[in-house]
MDAnalysis code that builds the backbone (N, CA, C; Angstrom):
import MDAnalysis as mda
import numpy as np

u = mda.Universe.empty(654, n_residues=218, atom_resindex=np.repeat(np.arange(218), 3), trajectory=True)
u.add_TopologyAttr("name", ["N", "CA", "C"] * 218)
u.add_TopologyAttr("resid", np.arange(1, 219))
u.add_TopologyAttr("resname", ["MET", "GLN", "PHE", "ALA", "VAL", "ILE", "ALA", "ASP", "ILE", "VAL", "GLY", "SER", "ARG", "LYS", "LEU", "ALA", "ASP", "ARG", "GLY", "ARG", "ALA", "GLN", "LEU", "THR", "ILE", "GLU", "ASP", "ALA", "VAL", "ARG", "GLU", "VAL", "GLU", "GLY", "PHE", "ALA", "PRO", "ALA", "VAL", "ARG", "ALA", "LEU", "VAL", "PRO", "THR", "VAL", "GLY", "ASP", "GLU", "PHE", "GLN", "GLY", "VAL", "TYR", "ALA", "ASP", "LEU", "ALA", "THR", "ALA", "LEU", "LEU", "ALA", "LEU", "ALA", "LEU", "LEU", "GLN", "LEU", "ARG", "LEU", "PRO", "LEU", "ASP", "ALA", "GLU", "LEU", "ARG", "PHE", "GLY", "ILE", "GLY", "ALA", "GLY", "GLU", "VAL", "ARG", "ALA", "VAL", "THR", "SER", "SER", "ALA", "ASP", "HIS", "ALA", "ILE", "GLU", "ASP", "GLY", "PRO", "GLY", "TRP", "TRP", "ALA", "ALA", "ARG", "ARG", "ALA", "ILE", "GLU", "THR", "VAL", "HIS", "ARG", "TRP", "GLU", "GLU", "SER", "ARG", "VAL", "PRO", "ARG", "ALA", "ARG", "THR", "TRP", "ILE", "ALA", "SER", "GLY", "ASP", "ALA", "GLN", "ALA", "PRO", "GLU", "THR", "THR", "ALA", "PHE", "LEU", "SER", "SER", "VAL", "ASN", "ALA", "TYR", "LEU", "VAL", "THR", "LYS", "ASP", "HIS", "ILE", "VAL", "GLY", "GLY", "MET", "GLY", "GLU", "ARG", "ALA", "ARG", "ARG", "LEU", "THR", "TYR", "GLY", "THR", "TRP", "LEU", "GLY", "ARG", "SER", "GLN", "GLU", "SER", "LEU", "ALA", "ALA", "GLU", "GLU", "GLY", "ILE", "THR", "GLN", "SER", "ALA", "VAL", "SER", "GLN", "ALA", "LEU", "ALA", "ARG", "ALA", "GLY", "SER", "SER", "ALA", "LEU", "SER", "LEU", "GLY", "LEU", "GLN", "GLN", "LEU", "THR", "SER", "ASN", "LEU", "PRO", "GLU", "ALA", "LEU", "ARG"])
u.atoms.positions = np.array([
    [31.997, -21.814, -2.276],
    [31.802, -20.388, -2.510],
    [30.744, -19.853, -1.554],
    [30.954, -18.643, -1.072],
    [29.952, -17.975, -0.256],
    [29.404, -16.754, -0.992],
    [28.349, -16.182, -0.417],
    [27.666, -15.071, -1.072],
    [27.513, -13.931, -0.067],
    [28.355, -12.931, -0.241],
    [28.319, -11.757, 0.628],
    [27.226, -10.818, 0.146],
    [26.547, -10.190, 1.087],
    [25.470, -9.265, 0.743],
    [25.689, -7.931, 1.453],
    [25.640, -6.864, 0.678],
    [25.596, -5.513, 1.218],
    [24.219, -4.950, 0.894],
    [23.543, -4.437, 1.899],
    [22.223, -3.836, 1.706],
    [22.258, -2.405, 2.207],
    [21.490, -1.532, 1.569],
    [21.321, -0.198, 2.123],
    [19.860, 0.230, 2.005],
    [19.501, 1.218, 2.790],
    [18.110, 1.662, 2.885],
    [17.803, 2.629, 1.750],
    [16.744, 2.369, 1.021],
    [16.338, 3.229, -0.083],
    [15.831, 4.559, 0.478],
    [16.410, 5.666, -0.003],
    [15.953, 6.987, 0.413],
    [16.105, 7.267, 1.888],
    [17.177, 6.760, 2.492],
    [17.319, 6.871, 3.951],
    [17.344, 8.321, 4.434],
    [17.905, 9.209, 3.643],
    [18.018, 10.609, 4.087],
    [16.680, 11.334, 4.055],
    [15.703, 10.756, 3.372],
    [14.398, 11.409, 3.251],
    [13.358, 10.812, 4.193],
    [13.731, 9.804, 4.966],
    [12.775, 9.147, 5.844],
    [12.354, 10.076, 6.982],
    [11.058, 10.076, 7.262],
    [10.548, 10.914, 8.351],
    [11.036, 10.430, 9.706],
    [11.162, 9.108, 9.857],
    [11.609, 8.535, 11.134],
    [12.643, 7.460, 10.827],
    [13.901, 7.891, 10.723],
    [14.988, 6.985, 10.354],
    [15.163, 5.870, 11.383],
    [15.007, 6.201, 12.672],
    [15.169, 5.194, 13.715],
    [14.115, 4.108, 13.641],
    [12.869, 4.495, 13.373],
    [11.806, 3.505, 13.261],
    [12.061, 2.575, 12.077],
    [12.525, 3.142, 10.956],
    [12.831, 2.315, 9.788],
    [13.920, 1.297, 10.109],
    [14.948, 1.733, 10.854],
    [16.038, 0.827, 11.234],
    [15.500, -0.352, 12.043],
    [14.670, -0.072, 13.036],
    [14.125, -1.138, 13.874],
    [13.214, -2.061, 13.071],
    [12.436, -1.491, 12.150],
    [11.557, -2.293, 11.306],
    [12.361, -3.274, 10.466],
    [13.463, -2.797, 9.891],
    [14.310, -3.653, 9.056],
    [14.957, -4.747, 9.903],
    [15.460, -4.394, 11.073],
    [16.109, -5.389, 11.930],
    [15.116, -6.462, 12.373],
    [13.881, -6.076, 12.662],
    [12.845, -7.056, 13.010],
    [12.556, -7.987, 11.839],
    [12.474, -7.419, 10.640],
    [12.191, -8.225, 9.447],
    [13.323, -9.208, 9.169],
    [14.558, -8.767, 9.346],
    [15.712, -9.651, 9.136],
    [15.639, -10.839, 10.081],
    [15.333, -10.587, 11.344],
    [15.237, -11.690, 12.308],
    [14.126, -12.661, 11.920],
    [13.011, -12.151, 11.450],
    [11.911, -13.031, 11.058],
    [12.275, -13.892, 9.857],
    [12.857, -13.282, 8.839],
    [13.224, -14.017, 7.633],
    [14.294, -15.056, 7.925],
    [15.160, -14.784, 8.900],
    [16.197, -15.743, 9.281],
    [15.606, -17.094, 9.660],
    [14.373, -17.095, 10.166],
    [13.745, -18.353, 10.547],
    [13.367, -19.218, 9.365],
    [13.326, -18.642, 8.184],
    [12.912, -19.387, 6.987],
    [14.054, -19.576, 5.989],
    [15.004, -18.648, 5.978],
    [16.130, -18.740, 5.040],
    [17.379, -18.244, 5.776],
    [17.966, -19.110, 6.620],
    [19.054, -18.672, 7.498],
    [20.361, -18.383, 6.755],
    [21.061, -17.378, 7.247],
    [22.355, -16.995, 6.701],
    [23.480, -17.604, 7.525],
    [24.665, -17.615, 6.953],
    [25.856, -17.941, 7.732],
    [26.066, -16.850, 8.774],
    [25.927, -15.605, 8.333],
    [25.929, -14.446, 9.218],
    [24.813, -13.530, 8.754],
    [23.801, -13.389, 9.589],
    [22.631, -12.609, 9.204],
    [23.001, -11.147, 8.970],
    [22.195, -10.473, 8.170],
    [22.411, -9.062, 7.903],
    [22.410, -8.257, 9.203],
    [23.474, -7.519, 9.411],
    [23.578, -6.687, 10.613],
    [23.944, -5.270, 10.185],
    [23.508, -4.265, 10.972],
    [23.878, -2.886, 10.648],
    [25.386, -2.700, 10.739],
    [25.934, -1.901, 9.840],
    [27.374, -1.617, 9.868],
    [27.588, -0.125, 10.072],
    [27.654, 0.622, 8.995],
    [27.877, 2.064, 9.081],
    [26.791, 2.784, 8.298],
    [26.302, 3.888, 8.837],
    [25.301, 4.667, 8.113],
    [24.031, 3.869, 7.908],
    [23.611, 3.728, 6.648],
    [22.360, 3.024, 6.353],
    [22.606, 1.635, 5.791],
    [23.809, 1.078, 6.019],
    [24.170, -0.205, 5.421],
    [24.009, -1.373, 6.388],
    [23.781, -2.558, 5.779],
    [23.758, -3.844, 6.471],
    [24.657, -4.783, 5.687],
    [25.238, -5.767, 6.372],
    [26.062, -6.765, 5.695],
    [25.770, -8.146, 6.262],
    [25.804, -9.154, 5.381],
    [25.587, -10.530, 5.792],
    [26.215, -11.483, 4.804],
    [26.230, -12.769, 5.149],
    [26.835, -13.788, 4.293],
    [25.928, -15.009, 4.250],
    [25.728, -15.562, 3.050],
    [24.922, -16.765, 2.853],
    [25.796, -17.880, 2.296],
    [25.445, -19.103, 2.656],
    [26.267, -20.253, 2.276],
    [26.061, -20.665, 0.826],
    [24.865, -20.398, 0.276],
    [24.582, -20.818, -1.094],
    [23.663, -19.802, -1.751],
    [23.651, -19.831, -3.072],
    [22.909, -18.828, -3.835],
    [21.413, -18.962, -3.656],
    [20.895, -20.184, -3.626],
    [19.460, -20.382, -3.498],
    [18.928, -19.744, -2.218],
    [19.631, -19.953, -1.101],
    [19.197, -19.370, 0.169],
    [19.295, -17.854, 0.140],
    [20.360, -17.336, -0.453],
    [20.525, -15.882, -0.529],
    [19.388, -15.249, -1.317],
    [19.063, -15.818, -2.474],
    [17.998, -15.245, -3.312],
    [16.648, -15.318, -2.615],
    [16.366, -16.451, -1.962],
    [15.100, -16.587, -1.251],
    [15.021, -15.601, -0.089],
    [16.082, -15.509, 0.698],
    [16.075, -14.627, 1.862],
    [15.858, -13.173, 1.463],
    [16.552, -12.716, 0.429],
    [16.438, -11.317, 0.041],
    [15.070, -11.019, -0.572],
    [14.512, -11.980, -1.312],
    [13.161, -11.790, -1.857],
    [12.135, -11.724, -0.723],
    [12.255, -12.615, 0.259],
    [11.342, -12.586, 1.405],
    [11.466, -11.277, 2.171],
    [12.679, -10.820, 2.353],
    [12.884, -9.564, 3.068],
    [12.278, -8.393, 2.302],
    [12.442, -8.419, 1.007],
    [11.853, -7.380, 0.158],
    [10.333, -7.343, 0.302],
    [9.715, -8.513, 0.340],
    [8.268, -8.600, 0.483],
    [7.813, -8.256, 1.891],
    [8.618, -8.574, 2.877],
    [8.249, -8.374, 4.274],
    [8.270, -6.914, 4.696],
    [9.139, -6.118, 4.082],
    [9.315, -4.738, 4.509],
    [8.212, -3.826, 3.970],
    [7.806, -2.815, 4.743],
    [6.832, -1.842, 4.255],
    [7.459, -0.924, 3.208],
    [6.622, -0.194, 2.498],
    [7.101, 0.641, 1.400],
    [8.015, 1.764, 1.874],
    [7.892, 2.169, 3.135],
    [8.730, 3.263, 3.632],
    [9.983, 2.771, 4.346],
    [10.344, 1.513, 4.149],
    [11.578, 0.974, 4.739],
    [12.177, -0.075, 3.810],
    [12.333, 0.285, 2.546],
    [12.848, -0.661, 1.550],
    [14.372, -0.747, 1.603],
    [14.879, -1.882, 1.150],
    [16.312, -2.082, 1.002],
    [16.661, -2.352, -0.448],
    [17.876, -2.024, -0.820],
    [18.455, -2.515, -2.068],
    [19.629, -3.413, -1.696],
    [19.987, -4.357, -2.596],
    [20.948, -5.403, -2.247],
    [22.011, -5.581, -3.329],
    [23.244, -5.734, -2.905],
    [24.319, -6.161, -3.781],
    [24.836, -7.504, -3.301],
    [24.813, -8.510, -4.177],
    [25.261, -9.859, -3.826],
    [26.618, -10.103, -4.479],
    [27.586, -10.570, -3.704],
    [28.905, -10.876, -4.235],
    [29.215, -12.354, -4.111],
    [29.443, -13.007, -5.248],
    [29.788, -14.429, -5.261],
    [31.304, -14.563, -5.218],
    [31.820, -15.138, -4.145],
    [33.268, -15.274, -4.054],
    [33.726, -15.539, -2.636],
    [35.010, -15.669, -2.485],
    [35.594, -15.981, -1.180],
    [35.380, -14.835, -0.203],
    [35.016, -15.204, 1.021],
    [34.922, -14.270, 2.139],
    [35.905, -14.749, 3.192],
    [36.829, -13.885, 3.589],
    [37.849, -14.350, 4.530],
    [38.023, -13.365, 5.682],
    [38.394, -13.911, 6.823],
    [38.640, -13.094, 8.008],
    [39.987, -12.404, 7.882],
    [40.074, -11.216, 8.469],
    [41.317, -10.448, 8.498],
    [41.831, -10.421, 9.932],
    [43.089, -10.731, 10.120],
    [43.678, -10.693, 11.453],
    [43.687, -9.260, 11.964],
    [43.144, -9.077, 13.161],
    [43.019, -7.729, 13.711],
    [42.920, -7.804, 15.222],
    [43.318, -6.717, 15.905],
    [43.176, -6.634, 17.354],
    [41.832, -6.033, 17.756],
    [40.978, -5.715, 16.774],
    [39.667, -5.151, 17.072],
    [38.813, -6.178, 17.801],
    [37.812, -5.678, 18.561],
    [36.965, -6.588, 19.331],
    [35.768, -7.078, 18.531],
    [35.807, -6.885, 17.205],
    [34.757, -7.422, 16.338],
    [35.411, -7.988, 15.089],
    [34.698, -8.918, 14.450],
    [35.253, -9.601, 13.285],
    [35.405, -8.636, 12.113],
    [36.500, -8.772, 11.400],
    [36.736, -8.000, 10.183],
    [36.906, -8.976, 9.037],
    [36.202, -8.721, 7.946],
    [36.268, -9.617, 6.792],
    [36.636, -8.845, 5.534],
    [37.193, -9.586, 4.592],
    [37.610, -9.011, 3.316],
    [37.477, -10.115, 2.271],
    [37.910, -9.860, 1.073],
    [37.925, -10.897, 0.050],
    [37.075, -10.571, -1.156],
    [37.237, -11.357, -2.219],
    [36.535, -11.101, -3.475],
    [35.015, -11.048, -3.354],
    [34.443, -11.825, -2.418],
    [32.992, -11.788, -2.256],
    [32.510, -10.403, -1.866],
    [33.238, -9.750, -0.938],
    [32.858, -8.402, -0.505],
    [33.104, -7.367, -1.592],
    [34.214, -7.497, -2.311],
    [34.476, -6.543, -3.390],
    [33.375, -6.628, -4.454],
    [32.965, -7.864, -4.748],
    [31.908, -8.052, -5.749],
    [30.567, -7.505, -5.249],
    [30.284, -7.703, -3.959],
    [29.032, -7.180, -3.397],
    [28.990, -5.662, -3.505],
    [30.125, -5.003, -3.284],
    [30.181, -3.548, -3.407],
    [29.938, -3.119, -4.860],
    [30.556, -3.818, -5.794],
    [30.300, -3.497, -7.209],
    [28.833, -3.698, -7.549],
    [28.255, -4.772, -7.001],
    [26.865, -5.098, -7.315],
    [25.908, -4.014, -6.817],
    [26.106, -3.546, -5.594],
    [25.174, -2.537, -5.075],
    [25.388, -1.195, -5.777],
    [26.602, -0.917, -6.199],
    [26.832, 0.290, -6.997],
    [26.128, 0.193, -8.350],
    [26.070, -1.020, -8.900],
    [25.338, -1.233, -10.159],
    [23.850, -1.006, -9.952],
    [23.306, -1.504, -8.842],
    [21.885, -1.279, -8.546],
    [21.585, 0.213, -8.495],
    [22.439, 0.967, -7.828],
    [22.239, 2.414, -7.744],
    [22.208, 3.040, -9.140],
    [23.134, 2.630, -9.997],
    [23.178, 3.217, -11.347],
    [21.912, 2.917, -12.125],
    [21.457, 1.656, -12.093],
    [20.234, 1.307, -12.810],
    [19.032, 2.049, -12.236],
    [18.958, 2.108, -10.917],
    [17.821, 2.763, -10.259],
    [17.743, 4.243, -10.625],
    [18.895, 4.874, -10.742],
    [18.933, 6.302, -11.023],
    [18.802, 6.620, -12.505],
    [18.793, 5.588, -13.348],
    [18.692, 5.841, -14.785],
    [17.429, 5.244, -15.362],
    [17.540, 4.063, -15.970],
    [16.417, 3.525, -16.740],
    [15.554, 2.516, -16.003],
    [15.990, 2.063, -14.833],
    [15.254, 1.012, -14.128],
    [15.002, 1.459, -12.690],
    [14.059, 2.360, -12.475],
    [13.864, 2.940, -11.136],
    [13.462, 1.949, -10.060],
    [12.917, 0.788, -10.441],
    [12.535, -0.206, -9.444],
    [13.642, -1.213, -9.145],
    [14.808, -1.059, -9.748],
    [15.919, -1.987, -9.505],
    [16.303, -1.972, -8.034],
    [16.448, -3.143, -7.459],
    [16.790, -3.267, -6.045],
    [17.871, -4.307, -5.773],
    [18.147, -5.209, -6.726],
    [19.049, -6.334, -6.447],
    [19.932, -6.625, -7.647],
    [21.207, -6.940, -7.389],
    [22.135, -7.319, -8.456],
    [23.152, -8.279, -7.875],
    [23.711, -9.149, -8.728],
    [24.758, -10.068, -8.298],
    [25.973, -9.898, -9.193],
    [27.155, -9.973, -8.586],
    [28.413, -9.915, -9.322],
    [29.342, -10.969, -8.761],
    [30.297, -11.382, -9.573],
    [31.255, -12.394, -9.141],
    [32.586, -11.748, -8.805],
    [33.172, -12.218, -7.714],
    [34.477, -11.712, -7.320],
    [35.615, -12.581, -7.792],
    [35.325, -13.719, -8.379],
    [36.343, -14.659, -8.839],
    [36.161, -14.928, -10.333],
    [37.242, -15.342, -10.978],
    [37.131, -15.774, -12.362],
    [36.254, -17.019, -12.421],
    [35.291, -17.027, -13.325],
    [34.347, -18.128, -13.411],
    [34.388, -18.771, -14.789],
    [33.972, -20.034, -14.840],
    [33.826, -20.701, -16.124],
    [32.749, -19.983, -16.924],
    [32.825, -20.051, -18.274],
    [31.848, -19.342, -19.106],
    [30.408, -19.690, -18.776],
    [30.140, -20.963, -18.456],
    [28.758, -21.342, -18.162],
    [28.272, -20.730, -16.844],
    [29.192, -20.558, -15.892],
    [28.817, -19.925, -14.626],
    [28.554, -18.439, -14.827],
    [29.388, -17.783, -15.613],
    [29.180, -16.372, -15.930],
    [27.847, -16.168, -16.631],
    [27.524, -17.072, -17.558],
    [26.239, -16.976, -18.259],
    [25.083, -17.174, -17.297],
    [25.243, -18.082, -16.329],
    [24.168, -18.310, -15.364],
    [23.952, -17.078, -14.502],
    [25.021, -16.404, -14.089],
    [24.876, -15.195, -13.295],
    [24.126, -14.109, -14.074],
    [24.329, -14.067, -15.382],
    [23.553, -13.137, -16.205],
    [22.072, -13.486, -16.164],
    [21.762, -14.792, -16.154],
    [20.369, -15.221, -16.028],
    [19.791, -14.836, -14.671],
    [20.610, -14.950, -13.630],
    [20.160, -14.535, -12.299],
    [19.798, -13.056, -12.298],
    [20.646, -12.232, -12.903],
    [20.358, -10.805, -12.938],
    [19.120, -10.493, -13.771],
    [18.896, -11.261, -14.814],
    [17.672, -11.075, -15.602],
    [16.440, -11.349, -14.746],
    [16.505, -12.412, -13.943],
    [15.386, -12.694, -13.034],
    [15.236, -11.585, -12.002],
    [16.363, -11.129, -11.428],
    [16.301, -10.127, -10.372],
    [15.691, -8.818, -10.863],
    [16.045, -8.397, -12.062],
    [15.476, -7.166, -12.621],
    [13.964, -7.305, -12.775],
    [13.534, -8.463, -13.283],
    [12.100, -8.701, -13.466],
    [11.382, -8.792, -12.127],
    [11.979, -9.535, -11.193],
    [11.387, -9.661, -9.852],
    [11.236, -8.316, -9.186],
    [12.279, -7.499, -9.264],
    [12.228, -6.189, -8.630],
    [11.148, -5.302, -9.249],
    [10.997, -5.389, -10.555],
    [9.966, -4.586, -11.229],
    [8.570, -5.009, -10.767],
    [8.356, -6.312, -10.644],
    [7.039, -6.808, -10.225],
    [6.773, -6.440, -8.763],
    [7.737, -6.703, -7.885],
    [7.553, -6.380, -6.475],
    [7.395, -4.870, -6.288],
    [8.142, -4.095, -7.070],
    [8.054, -2.651, -6.970],
    [6.688, -2.102, -7.342],
    [5.933, -2.876, -8.122],
    [4.591, -2.462, -8.501],
    [3.516, -2.928, -7.539],
    [3.893, -3.713, -6.536],
    [2.922, -4.225, -5.560],
    [2.643, -3.191, -4.472],
    [1.406, -3.134, -4.033],
    [1.087, -2.393, -2.827],
    [1.457, -3.206, -1.610],
    [1.289, -2.610, -0.431],
    [1.715, -3.314, 0.790],
    [0.888, -4.562, 1.047],
    [-0.414, -4.537, 0.747],
    [-1.221, -5.744, 0.962],
    [-0.753, -6.871, 0.057],
    [-0.512, -6.575, -1.219],
    [-0.051, -7.609, -2.141],
    [1.277, -8.200, -1.674],
    [2.146, -7.366, -1.137],
    [3.422, -7.865, -0.623],
    [3.197, -8.773, 0.590],
    [2.321, -8.350, 1.481],
    [2.048, -9.184, 2.662],
    [1.473, -10.534, 2.252],
    [0.541, -10.530, 1.305],
    [-0.086, -11.775, 0.868],
    [0.921, -12.680, 0.168],
    [1.763, -12.083, -0.668],
    [2.788, -12.877, -1.354],
    [3.765, -13.464, -0.350],
    [4.186, -12.666, 0.595],
    [5.092, -13.134, 1.646],
    [4.476, -14.311, 2.398],
    [3.221, -14.157, 2.820],
    [2.560, -15.239, 3.541],
    [2.431, -16.501, 2.721],
    [2.108, -16.338, 1.449],
    [1.973, -17.499, 0.556],
    [3.311, -18.208, 0.396],
    [4.379, -17.434, 0.226],
    [5.708, -18.037, 0.067],
    [6.139, -18.798, 1.316],
    [5.597, -18.409, 2.462],
    [5.923, -19.114, 3.702],
    [5.008, -20.308, 3.939],
    [4.101, -20.573, 3.001],
    [3.240, -21.745, 3.091],
    [1.934, -21.523, 3.812],
    [1.574, -20.291, 4.078],
    [0.310, -20.023, 4.755],
    [-0.856, -20.180, 3.779],
    [-1.996, -20.597, 4.287],
    [-3.179, -20.795, 3.442],
    [-3.820, -19.453, 3.108],
    [-4.512, -19.440, 1.982],
    [-5.236, -18.232, 1.609],
    [-6.327, -17.908, 2.625],
    [-6.907, -18.927, 3.242],
    [-7.947, -18.707, 4.244],
    [-7.386, -17.946, 5.451],
    [-6.212, -18.352, 5.922],
    [-5.630, -17.673, 7.086],
    [-5.218, -16.248, 6.741],
    [-4.702, -16.054, 5.532],
    [-4.329, -14.706, 5.108],
    [-5.562, -13.821, 4.979],
    [-6.640, -14.397, 4.460],
    [-7.886, -13.640, 4.313],
    [-8.407, -13.189, 5.675],
    [-8.366, -14.088, 6.650],
    [-8.844, -13.747, 7.991],
    [-8.003, -12.632, 8.598],
    [-6.724, -12.686, 8.369],
    [-5.820, -11.674, 8.917],
    [-6.042, -10.313, 8.273],
    [-6.347, -10.325, 6.966],
    [-6.542, -9.068, 6.245],
    [-7.976, -8.553, 6.337],
    [-8.895, -9.392, 6.820],
    [-10.290, -8.988, 6.879],
    [-10.963, -8.954, 5.525],
    [-10.547, -9.865, 4.627],
    [-11.132, -9.959, 3.293],
    [-11.479, -11.421, 3.021],
    [-12.074, -11.697, 1.869],
    [-12.454, -13.071, 1.538],
    [-11.283, -13.834, 0.934],
    [-11.390, -15.162, 0.974],
    [-10.367, -15.989, 0.332],
    [-10.307, -15.708, -1.158],
    [-11.454, -15.467, -1.769],
    [-11.491, -15.139, -3.196],
    [-10.734, -13.850, -3.489],
    [-10.863, -12.865, -2.594],
    [-10.150, -11.604, -2.777],
    [-8.638, -11.807, -2.662],
    [-8.233, -12.704, -1.765],
    [-6.803, -13.028, -1.642],
    [-6.306, -13.662, -2.935],
    [-7.051, -14.630, -3.444],
    [-6.655, -15.315, -4.676],
    [-6.521, -14.339, -5.835],
    [-7.481, -13.426, -5.952],
    [-7.444, -12.440, -7.031],
    [-6.267, -11.477, -6.869],
    [-6.000, -11.071, -5.632],
    [-4.890, -10.152, -5.392],
    [-3.553, -10.800, -5.738],
    [-3.405, -12.076, -5.377],
    [-2.161, -12.785, -5.679],
    [-1.973, -12.956, -7.181],
    [-3.067, -13.236, -7.879],
    [-2.992, -13.401, -9.329],
    [-2.598, -12.090, -10.002],
    [-3.213, -10.989, -9.564],
    [-2.887, -9.680, -10.147],
    [-1.434, -9.300, -9.872],
    [-0.951, -9.655, -8.699],
    [0.407, -9.269, -8.301],
    [1.487, -10.088, -8.996],
    [1.140, -11.249, -9.529],
    [2.134, -12.113, -10.157],
    [2.932, -12.929, -9.162],
    [2.344, -13.203, -8.012],
    [3.064, -13.893, -6.942],
    [3.537, -15.281, -7.344],
    [2.665, -16.047, -7.977],
    [3.035, -17.410, -8.369],
    [4.127, -17.402, -9.424],
    [4.095, -16.425, -10.317],
    [5.124, -16.335, -11.352],
    [6.492, -16.074, -10.731],
    [6.535, -15.198, -9.729],
    [7.797, -14.927, -9.051],
    [8.337, -16.176, -8.373],
    [7.451, -16.900, -7.690],
    [7.857, -18.113, -6.991],
    [8.344, -19.176, -7.961],
    [7.592, -19.381, -9.040],
    [7.980, -20.372, -10.042],
    [9.313, -20.009, -10.678],
    [9.493, -18.730, -10.983],
    [10.753, -18.298, -11.587],
    [11.932, -18.582, -10.689],
    [11.784, -18.317, -9.398],
    [12.871, -18.571, -8.463],
    [13.146, -20.061, -8.329],
    [12.095, -20.865, -8.285],
    [12.275, -22.313, -8.196],
    [13.019, -22.847, -9.407],
    [12.630, -22.399, -10.596],
    [13.287, -22.862, -11.813],
    [14.735, -22.394, -11.872],
    [14.976, -21.172, -11.435],
    [16.325, -20.610, -11.502],
    [17.285, -21.377, -10.598],
    [16.796, -21.793, -9.435],
    [17.682, -22.405, -8.438],
    [17.619, -23.928, -8.416],
    [16.839, -24.522, -9.316],
    [16.686, -25.978, -9.298],
    [17.883, -26.713, -9.897],
    [18.679, -26.026, -10.677],
    [19.804, -26.693, -11.326],
    [21.002, -25.764, -11.364],
    [21.430, -25.349, -10.186],
    [22.557, -24.412, -10.085],
    [23.851, -25.056, -10.547],
    [24.719, -24.293, -11.232],
    [26.066, -24.799, -11.525],
    [26.792, -25.161, -10.235],
    [27.629, -26.129, -10.296],
    [28.338, -26.600, -9.105],
    [29.062, -25.457, -8.408],
    [29.627, -24.528, -9.187],
    [30.398, -23.435, -8.612],
    [29.561, -22.490, -7.775],
    [28.237, -22.509, -7.960],
    [27.365, -21.574, -7.250],
    [26.575, -22.239, -6.132],
    [26.854, -23.496, -5.823],
    [26.141, -24.181, -4.749],
    [26.831, -23.970, -3.408],
])
């Protein structure tokens, strides 16, 4: 199974500098690729959308969380993840065309994110849906994934840019001392900021969620 991802820019029509936001996102995608590589990295498609494909759920969740943390507050993305087959379509076009249940599910997922964001969960940014019929235990696990994603998005949505930078650096294995030097603050201040932000809780939650994936989602 593969995991198709559709991403779009939050509030793209209201951005003061849409072009700068686009370049910022593309730079962040390239950086995150070095730590959580995709089968096909997120690339711009039409309008404010990006599309990519990941080989397994653990990598997809890590990559999108890192990207969320890496981006500044004025260039955020929301994500729809589709679990299912991704297949090439025969075409005379000079670029690859893909279709399949994974993409249909990704579209449903990002539409769900929009609905939650516009109603009761304004910090919602990520959702996963399945494009194929799944065993009951796999369906239940996907519900657990969405429970984590809603919580993760709420926590990250409450972080300022410094807290996001520190969490991102910590997740990449950087020491608190190096982060402190970069931010011009003390190591103690870094530790306190990470604790307030809930960085370790997010990391632990993701590790626990992906440590025993159902076979169908690997």
